[in-house]
C-alpha positions in Angstrom: 6.6 179.2 17.8 4.3 178.0 15.0 5.4 177.6 11.4 3.5 180.8 10.6 5.2 182.8 13.4 8.6 181.7 12.3 7.8 182.7 8.7 6.6 186.1 9.9 9.8 186.6 12.0 11.9 185.9 8.9 9.9 188.3 6.8 10.5 191.0 9.4 14.2 190.3 9.6 14.5 190.8 5.8 12.5 194.0 5.9 15.6 195.7 7.6 17.5 195.3 4.3 16.6 197.6 1.5 18.5 196.1 -1.4 19.2 192.5 -2.5 23.0 192.7 -2.0 22.3 193.2 1.7 19.8 190.4 1.7 22.3 188.1 0.0 24.9 189.1 2.6 22.4 188.2 5.3 21.7 184.8 3.7 25.5 184.1 3.6 25.7 185.0 7.3 22.9 182.6 8.1 24.6 179.9 6.2 27.9 180.5 8.0 26.0 179.8 11.3 24.6 176.5 10.1 26.2 173.5 11.7 28.2 171.3 9.4 26.8 167.9 8.6 28.6 164.7 9.6 30.7 163.8 6.5 29.1 160.3 6.5 25.7 161.9 5.8 27.0 163.7 2.7 26.2 160.9 0.3 24.1 160.4 -2.8 21.1 159.2 -0.7 20.9 162.7 1.0 21.8 164.7 -2.0 19.0 166.9 -3.3 18.4 166.3 -7.0 17.7 169.5 -9.0 20.2 171.7 -7.4 23.2 173.1 -9.4 25.2 173.3 -6.2 25.5 170.3 -3.9 22.8 170.2 -1.1 22.3 167.5 1.4 19.2 167.1 3.5 18.9 164.7 6.3 15.7 164.0 8.3 15.2 162.0 11.5 12.0 161.5 13.4 12.2 161.7 17.2 9.2 161.9 19.5 6.8 162.4 16.6 8.7 165.3 15.2 11.0 165.6 12.2 14.4 167.1 12.8 16.3 168.2 9.7 19.9 168.9 9.1 21.3 170.3 5.9 24.3 171.7 4.2 25.4 173.1 0.8 28.8 173.7 -0.8 27.5 177.1 -2.1 27.4 180.1 0.4 24.0 181.6 -0.6 22.3 178.2 -1.0 23.7 177.3 2.5 21.8 180.4 3.7 18.6 179.2 2.0 19.1 175.8 3.7 19.4 177.6 7.1 16.2 179.5 6.5 14.3 176.4 5.5 15.5 174.4 8.5 14.6 177.2 10.8 11.0 176.9 9.7 10.6 173.2 9.3 12.9 171.4 11.8 11.3 170.2 15.0 7.7 169.9 13.5 5.3 167.1 13.3 4.7 165.7 9.8 1.1 166.9 10.1 2.3 170.5 10.8 4.5 170.4 7.7 1.7 169.0 5.5 -0.9 171.5 6.7 1.3 174.6 6.4 2.4 176.4 3.2 5.9 177.8 3.1 4.9 181.2 1.9 7.9 183.1 3.1 9.8 182.1 0.0 7.3 183.9 -2.2 6.7 186.7 0.2 10.4 187.5 0.3 10.7 187.4 -3.4 13.4 184.8 -3.3 12.3 183.1 -6.5 12.4 186.3 -8.4 15.8 187.3 -7.0 17.7 184.1 -7.2 19.2 182.7 -10.3 16.9 180.1 -12.0 19.2 177.3 -10.9 19.1 178.4 -7.3 15.4 178.9 -7.4 14.9 175.4 -8.8 17.2 174.1 -6.1 15.2 175.8 -3.4 12.0 174.3 -4.8 13.7 170.9 -4.9 14.6 171.3 -1.2 11.0 172.2 -0.3 9.7 169.2 -2.3 12.1 166.9 -0.5 10.9 168.2 2.9 7.3 167.6 1.8 8.2 164.0 0.8 9.8 163.4 4.2 6.6 164.7 5.9 4.4 162.4 3.8 6.6 159.4 4.6 6.9 160.1 8.3 3.1 160.8 8.4 2.4 157.4 6.9 4.6 155.8 9.5 2.8 157.7 12.3 -0.6 156.7 11.0 0.4 153.0 11.0 1.6 153.4 14.6 5.1 152.3 13.8 
């Protein structure tokens, strides 16, 4: 599936829920399904700056694609991490750089999250973009 197709799938899943309490419950459910990070990767280097809760994001490039893992100590934020990883993990740096993650705005997440959670979500997206830029440069150099 393309990034766009995954985003559309997420939007359709959230349409099932009419109110935000149900949407939060779904986010928590998604977070509970997220695989825990290796404790060794829960370090300051992988900690996302700008999040009130603690969020770790790890990226590894294999076969030209970036694979992300992440975790948070907050249940709703962990669900946000799960959503983001579903869209971005297993993509080439070029795919990540050429596609906008519009599902965040389309779902109304920024408006329905607390300001600190919204800032944290934006910090996660920014970190994913930075990884994409870095891995793209490495790919362009042929390393």
